[in-house]
C-alpha positions as CSV (number, residue, x, y, z in Angstrom):
1,M,-20.4,16.9,71.8
2,T,-19.0,20.3,70.9
3,R,-19.7,21.5,67.4
4,H,-16.3,21.6,65.6
5,R,-15.6,23.9,62.6
6,L,-13.0,22.4,60.2
7,L,-11.3,23.8,57.2
8,F,-9.4,21.5,54.9
9,V,-6.7,23.3,52.9
10,C,-4.5,22.5,49.9
11,L,-2.9,24.5,47.1
12,G,-5.7,25.1,44.6
13,N,-8.8,23.6,46.3
14,I,-9.6,21.3,43.4
15,C,-8.0,17.9,44.4
16,R,-6.9,17.1,48.0
17,S,-9.0,19.5,50.1
18,P,-12.3,18.9,48.3
19,M,-11.6,15.1,48.6
20,A,-10.8,15.6,52.3
21,E,-14.0,17.6,52.9
22,G,-16.1,15.0,51.1
23,V,-14.5,12.0,52.8
24,F,-14.6,13.5,56.2
25,R,-18.3,14.4,55.7
26,R,-19.0,10.8,54.7
27,V,-17.0,9.3,57.6
28,A,-18.9,11.6,60.1
29,E,-22.3,10.8,58.5
30,D,-21.5,7.0,58.7
31,E,-20.8,7.5,62.4
32,G,-24.0,9.6,62.9
33,A,-21.9,12.6,63.9
34,M,-22.3,15.0,61.0
35,H,-24.4,17.3,63.2
36,D,-21.3,17.9,65.3
37,F,-19.4,19.5,62.4
38,E,-19.2,22.5,60.1
39,I,-16.8,21.7,57.4
40,D,-15.4,23.5,54.3
41,S,-12.3,23.4,52.1
42,A,-10.2,26.1,50.6
43,G,-7.0,26.6,48.7
44,M,-3.9,28.8,49.2
45,G,-4.2,30.2,45.7
46,N,-7.1,31.7,43.7
47,W,-6.4,30.1,40.3
48,H,-9.5,27.8,40.4
49,E,-11.8,30.1,42.4
50,G,-15.4,29.2,41.5
51,Q,-14.5,25.9,39.8
52,A,-15.7,22.4,40.6
53,P,-13.1,19.9,41.8
54,D,-10.8,18.3,39.2
55,T,-12.8,15.7,37.3
56,R,-10.2,13.0,38.2
57,A,-10.7,13.9,41.9
58,Q,-14.4,13.6,41.5
59,A,-14.2,10.3,39.7
60,A,-11.8,8.8,42.3
61,A,-14.0,10.0,45.2
62,L,-17.1,8.7,43.6
63,T,-15.6,5.2,43.3
64,R,-15.6,5.3,47.2
65,G,-19.1,6.6,47.4
66,V,-18.2,10.2,47.9
67,D,-19.8,12.8,45.6
68,I,-17.8,16.1,45.6
69,S,-19.2,17.5,42.4
70,A,-21.2,20.2,44.0
71,Q,-18.2,21.8,45.8
72,C,-16.8,25.1,44.6
73,A,-13.1,26.1,44.9
74,R,-12.3,29.2,47.0
75,Q,-9.2,30.8,48.5
76,V,-8.3,30.9,52.1
77,R,-9.5,34.2,53.7
78,A,-8.3,36.1,56.7
79,E,-11.6,35.6,58.4
80,D,-11.2,31.7,58.2
81,F,-8.8,31.9,61.1
82,A,-11.6,33.3,63.3
83,R,-14.4,31.2,61.8
84,F,-12.7,27.7,62.0
85,D,-11.4,25.8,65.0
86,I,-8.9,23.8,63.0
87,L,-7.3,24.5,59.6
88,L,-6.0,21.2,58.3
89,A,-3.0,21.6,55.9
90,M,-2.5,18.8,53.3
91,D,1.3,19.3,53.2
92,R,4.2,21.2,54.5
93,S,4.0,23.9,52.0
94,N,0.3,24.6,52.8
95,H,1.1,24.4,56.5
96,A,3.9,27.0,56.1
97,D,1.7,29.3,54.0
98,L,-1.1,29.0,56.6
99,M,1.2,29.8,59.4
100,S,2.5,32.9,57.6
101,L,-1.1,34.2,57.2
102,A,-2.4,33.2,60.6
103,P,-2.7,35.9,63.2
104,Q,-0.5,35.1,66.3
105,D,-3.6,34.1,68.3
106,A,-4.8,31.6,65.7
107,R,-1.5,29.8,64.8
108,H,-2.4,27.0,67.2
109,K,-5.4,26.2,64.9
110,V,-3.2,25.2,62.0
111,R,-2.5,21.5,61.9
112,F,-1.2,18.8,59.5
113,F,-4.2,16.7,58.4
114,L,-2.0,13.6,58.5
115,D,-1.1,14.2,62.2
116,F,-4.4,12.4,62.7
117,A,-3.0,9.3,60.9
118,P,0.5,8.9,62.4
119,H,0.7,5.3,61.2
120,V,1.0,6.4,57.6
121,G,4.5,7.7,58.2
122,T,4.2,11.1,56.5
123,K,2.9,14.6,57.0
124,D,2.2,15.2,53.4
125,V,-0.8,14.2,51.2
126,P,1.0,14.2,47.9
127,D,-0.6,16.5,45.3
128,P,-2.1,14.2,42.6
129,F,-2.8,17.0,40.1
130,Y,0.1,16.3,37.7
131,G,0.1,12.6,38.0
132,G,-2.2,9.7,37.0
133,N,-5.2,8.2,38.6
134,E,-3.2,6.2,41.0
135,G,-2.1,9.4,42.7
136,F,-5.8,10.2,43.5
137,D,-6.3,6.8,44.9
138,H,-3.2,7.1,47.1
139,A,-4.3,10.6,48.3
140,L,-7.7,9.2,49.1
141,D,-6.2,6.3,51.1
142,L,-4.3,8.9,53.2
143,I,-7.3,11.1,53.5
144,E,-9.6,8.3,54.7
145,A,-7.1,7.3,57.4
146,A,-6.7,10.9,58.6
147,S,-10.5,11.4,58.5
148,R,-11.1,8.4,60.8
149,G,-8.3,9.5,63.1
150,L,-9.6,13.1,63.3
151,L,-13.2,12.0,64.0
152,E,-11.9,9.8,66.8
153,V,-9.8,12.5,68.4
154,L,-12.6,15.1,68.2
155,R,-15.1,12.7,69.7
156,K,-12.8,11.9,72.6
157,D,-12.1,15.7,73.1
158,G,-15.9,16.4,73.0
159,A,-16.5,13.6,75.6
160,K,-13.8,15.1,77.9
161,Q,-15.4,18.5,77.6
162,A,-18.8,17.1,78.4
163,R,-17.5,15.3,81.5
164,R,-15.8,18.6,82.6
165,G,-19.1,20.5,82.0
166,G,-17.5,22.8,79.4
């Protein structure tokens, strides 16, 4: 399988994108596929640069067996568009911001994360930062669905490439 480089992106890189990075890592590990991926997360803003994920995000993820406590917030950088194969936006605002930053030849790399879970009926993982704990649980439900869908799509694409010899 081709090694895929994925960047999960939200607004501040302390809630949704660190949870997505952690959940996708766990899903890939559970399927024995983590060696096929390089993954990271980042935020559109730099307000939380260097900080650990929100304690509520950490607690919610941990209830599902995902430890994100060692992650460190960072801002999206211009070089991310060259380094990563897919930049996965958590919502429409993040998607629009990424598209405005992306060089023309990298715009195809920007995707909605929830495109990989079309059955959930939305493109946006709601930002749980200003809400209660239930917002983190809902975000994690969406993130888990999209993580499983993304892994399935990338495994199929990798199998197709292997059959083509490329």
